[in-house]
N, C-alpha and C positions, 0 to 999 in steps of 0.2 A: 295352590287349593281353591281359594276364593273364586278367582277367575272361573275354575271349573265349575264350580257349584251354580256362579250366575249363568253361566253358557247353557247347562242342563236347564236351568229353570226357566231361561230364555226358550229353550226347545219346547218345554212342557206346557209352556203358557202358550204359544204358538200353534200346538197341536189342539188344546183343550178350545181355543177360540175358533179354531177352524170347525172342531166337531160340533161346536155351537150352532154356527152359521149354517154348516151342512143341513143340522137338523131342523133348522128353522126355516131353510128353505124347501126341505122334503115335506116337512108338514104343512106349509103353503100349495106344495102341488099334490098332498095327500098321501104320500108316501116319505114317510120317516127315514126309513133306513136307506132307502136309497139315497136321500139326499146325504146321507152320514156315509156309506159306500163311496158314491163319488167325491167326497171331500177327502177321503182316504188315499182315492187311486191318484187325484191329482197332487194331493201332497207328496206320495211315493214318487210321482212323476219328476217333482222339483228336486227331491232329494238324489234320484238317480242322475239328475242333470248336474248338481253339485259334485257328486261322487264320481262322473264323468271328466268333468274339468279338473278335479284333484288329482284324476289317475293321469291325466292328460299333460297337465304340468308337471308331476314327478318324473313322467319318461322323458321330458324336454326342459327339464328346469334349468340347464346351462342356457337354454336360448331363448326362455319366455320368462315373462314377469308373472308371479303368482296371480292368480284369479282373484277378483273382487267378490269374495263372498262374506256372508254376515253370520252372526249367531255360531254356534259350537262349530261349522264349518271354518267359518274364519279363525276361532281359535286354533284349529288343528292347522289350518294353513300358514299361520302366523307362527306357530310351533317350528313346522316343518323347515320354514324359512329360516328359523333362527339357527335350527341345528344344521344346515346347508348350509349357511354363512361361517359357523363356526369351524364345521368340517373342512372348508374350502383355507381357512385361516391356519388352521393346524397343517394342512395337505402343504400350503405353500411355505409354511416355517419349516416343515420338515425336508422339503426337496431343497430349500436356500441352505439349511445346516448341510445335506448330504452332498449338495454341490462345493459347500465351504470343505467338507471333509474331504471330499474328493481332490481338490485344488491344493489342499495342506498335505495331504499324504503322497500327492505327485512329486513334491518337492523333497521328500524324504529320501535320505540316502539307502536306506534300508526298506527291504521290501516287508510288505504285511499281508496276509492271507486272514481272510475270514472263513472259519468253518462251523459247520453246524454239528449236532451230536454225533452224527454219522460220518464226522470228518470229510462232509463234500462240502466242495467251495461254492461259498455263496458271495463272496466278492475278493479282488484283490487289487491292488495299486499297480500303478505302470511299472516301477521297479522291480517289484514280485514277478511281474510278466515276462521281463527282458530276461531275469535272471535265471527263474524255471520253465521258460518258454510256456508261459501259459498263455491263452489265447480267449479274449473276451467272448462271452455268450456262450462258444464253443463247449467249455471247460465249466462251465456253471454246474453245479449237480454232480460234478464226478469227484468219485473219492481220490484225494490227494495222493494216496500211498499207492494207487494203481497209476499215477502218471508219473512220481519219482522214481519207483520201483527201486529203493535203496534199502537193503535188508536192516542197515542199523537206524533207519529212520522208522520202519515198519515196525521194530522191536520197541522204539522209544514212544510211538503211538499207543501200542498195546500195552505197556507198562502205566500211562496214564501217570507218571511222576514228571512235572513240569517245572521242578525248581530248579533243575540243571538244562543245559543246551546238550545239542549234540551236533557231531561235524558229519556232513554228508558229503557226499561226490555223486552229483544226479548223474553226469555221463561219462562213461567209462571209458578209460584212455587219455582222459583231459585230466589236467592238473588242478582245474576250478574245484575249491572247496567252500561250503557253504554252512555257516554255523547258525542252526536254527533253534528255537524256544517257543513253547506253548505256552499261552497266556489265558487260563479259562476265564469266561465272564457268562452270566445267564444262567441255564438251565443246560449243561453239556456243551455249549457254545465254547469256541476259543478263537483266539487270533494266534495267528501263526508267524512270528518275527524272525524274518529271513535276511542273515549279514553274509557279505562277501569276506571271508576271512583267508584267501587264497595267500597273499602277501605274508600275512603272518604266520600260516602253516609253513610255508616254504623257508622263511627265516628261521622258523624252529627248527624243520627238518636238517638246514643247513648247520644250525648250531650244535643240533645232536651229533651229525656226522663229524664237524669239526673236533668237537671233543673226543668221541669215540676214535678217531685217526689219531689225532694229536696223543692220546694217551695209549694208543698201541705203539707209536712209531717212538715214544719216550721211554717204553718199558725196557727195550734192549740195549742202549746204552746205559741208564741206568743200572740195570743187571751188571754190566760191565763195569761200570765205576765201583758200584757194592762189591764187587768179588776183588777189585784191587784195594780198594780199601781194607778188607776184610784180612788180606794177606799182609798188608803194610804193618797193621794192627798186631799181627802174631809175629812179626819180625823182631827177634830178639836184640838184633842189633839198632833198632830204630831209637834215635837220641831221646831222652827223656822230655825234652821241651816240646817234641813234637807229638808225644803220646796223647795228650788231652785235646790239641785239636782234630788228630785221628780220629778219635773216640766221637768226638761232636759230629763231625762230617759222617761217619758211619752211621750216628743216630738221625741226622736229617737226610741220610739215604734212606734208610728204613723207613721213614716218614713218607718222603715222596714215593715210594714203593707203593705204601698202604695206600694215599691217595690214589695213586693210578689204578692199582687194583680194584678200589670202589668205584672210579670213575666207568671203568669198565662194565662192573657189575651193572651198575645204575643204566650204562646205556642199552646195555642186552634186555634190562626189564623195560625201558622205554620204546625199544622197537617193537613191543606188540603190547596191548591192551587186552588181549583174548583171556577168558578164564581157564586157568589150569584145571585138570582132573586129578592128575595124580594116583598115588596108592596110599592104602591106609599106613600111617607113621606111627612107630610105639614111642608113645609120648615118655614114657616111663623111662625106657632107654635113652632117648635122647636128652632128656632133661640130667640124667643121673652121669652120662657121658660129660656134658657141658660143664657140670659142678667138678666132676674131675680135671678137668682140662683147666678151670680157675685154679683149684688146689695146687695143680701142678707149679703153674705159672706163678702164684701170688699164694702164701698160706697165711697171709695176715689180715684178710677178710675170709669170714666163714660165710658159704652158701648152703641154704636149705631149700629143699625140694618139698614142697607140698602137694600131694597129688589127692585130691578129693573126687576122684572119679576115675572108674578103671576103663572108661572109653578112649580110643584112640581119634586121631585125628585125619581127615583125605585130605590130601595136598602133595605139592610137589617136595620131597625131602629136602633137596638141596635148598630150596628157596627158603623154605621153613627154617632150617637150620640156621640160614644166612640172618635171618630177619630175629630169630631168638637169641642167637649170638651177638649182634649189634647191641640189642638191649641189653644183654647181660655185660657186655664190654664196657658199656657206657656207665653202668652201676658200678663197676670195679674201679672205672679211673675217677668217678667222684665220689666214691664212698669212702671216709675214712679209715684208717688201719684200726683192727680191733672190732669193727661194726659189722652187720650183719646184712645179708642180701638173701631175700625171699622168693622163691621160684615158685609160683602158684598155678595148678591145673585145675579146672572145674568146670562144670555143664548143668547147664539148665533148660529151659523150656524156649529160650533164645537162642540157642546153640552152645558151643563150647569157649571157653575163654583161658588164655595165657598171660599171666602178670608177672611184671618184675617189680618188685620193691626193694628200694634201696634205703638207706640212711643219710643220704648226703647232705649237702646244703641248702637242695631245695631250688626252685625256680620261680621267680616274681611272674604274676599274673600276666603281664603285659609281652612276655615273652612267648606264650604257651601258642598262640594260634601260629607263630611262624618258625617252631622247632623243627618241622617236616620238611623246609625249605633247604636247598642243596646249599652248602658253605654257611649256614647260619649258625651265629655261634653266640652264647648269651656272655660269656666272658672270651673275647680272642685270645689275650694273654694265658689264661690258663689252659686253654683248649690247646695251644702253641705247646705248652709244658708237659701235657699228658699225651701228646701226639695224636689227638683226634684230626682225623679229614673232614668233620662236618658234613659228611655224605651218609652216615649210618642212619639217623632217622629217614632221610629221604629214600633210603634203599626198603626200609621197613615198609613204609607209606606203600611203595609199589607193589612189595609182595603181597601186602594186604588186599592191594585192589585187583589182584591176579587171581587172588581165593574168595573174592566177593564180600571181603571184612572191612575192618576200619583198626584204627589206631586210636586208644583214647589217652590221654597225657592228663593226668593229675599231678598237681605239686602244691607245697604250702612252703614258701622260702623259710630256711632255718629247720623244717621238720620232713624233709626228705620227698621222694617222688615216687609215683606208681604210674607206668607205662603197661596198658593193657592192650591186647590183641583180641579182638572180637570176631567169631569165625561163625557165620551163619548155620542153622541146624543140617543142613546138606552134607556139611564137612563132618557131622560127627559120625563116626564108624562104633557103632553097640557091638560090645563083646559081652559074649555070655561067662562072666567071671565068676568062678564059685568062692564064695566069702569063706574062710576056714580063719584057724586060729594064726596062719601062717601071713597070711593076705588081708588084712582090712581097709577098708576105705573109709575115712580118709586117710592115706600113708604120709609119714613124713621122714624124709630122707636126710640125715645130716651125717656128719665126722663120728 
């Protein structure tokens, strides 16, 4: 600020001095105003010359030195020169960082694509170009969805939920499979991380096929063995010392049959991840039937049905029955005799919900995240004693995924557990139910 004031003070003093000199010369010549006007014309010419030199330097400053100017023009030239040097420094620093970024990303095993807010390609590394067939400069500015043309990837971008990844097969008829995940940054911009997971997908497919084929092949001989064991167990001539081993073999055969049945069911669910549409399911009838099935099998545990809404569920009845029954079956296995199990159904603005509330021993917190893994057991010895397959909750998780819902597990060790199926609002079937003295909600069904 002080430099600016000094510069302007110098200019004003020079102008005043020139005007005084011009007035004196004009007075000597007998025309004062002509002297002042001539002085102003000369001074204006000098300023125009300084301005022309500044303009010429600004246009060719990369090849010429700054003009030698004094006063306010010198201050302006000095300021512009400093700004130019600072700009050159930041430009070189930015270029160096960009070159370093290009060199480092070129060595990455995964592809990286930078997208703007319109999902147009701004930049990509060498690996992304090789995997996705992108061409430098040619594909810059092109919407990436129009280049890949994969419906699942288009839906992923449209949803805008980048916490999870998506599997994409960019070329029809090829086994190549890429895992893609968006990483948002800035204002609507995004880095798209691309990883080749073809080998992993092939191994997972082989595993699923092996499990499905092995389960299918084991079912027939196991059925034959179970049939013969049942016949032997009913034989009155069977020696007494063989009756206990025969009953144990029958129990183990039944357990193996249950495991194979669950494996086949899980393989069928894993074969497709498409959302099911289904039809309206009468929840009251379904839960009442499940309660009666438990009562017919085991009358030592009471099952109570709490219907807090008259509305039904839209879904695949076979899958929903399988999921609900697995939750209830687990509750029956781990709830002590004489205790009560509650089946609760309710709806709210978030959708519709089904809970199984048991009075078992509960589950410690460290086991909760892994409960839906196949064959995962909190207590393997107890699971074998109850005949559990370790696949029930994995089946429930896949059923919920097929219906756009999720399974929530709450448990406190020593206080029981709550398994809740949350369905989105679109799964809710609204019923025009007349509330009278015979049917009021909430409705509780007990023995």
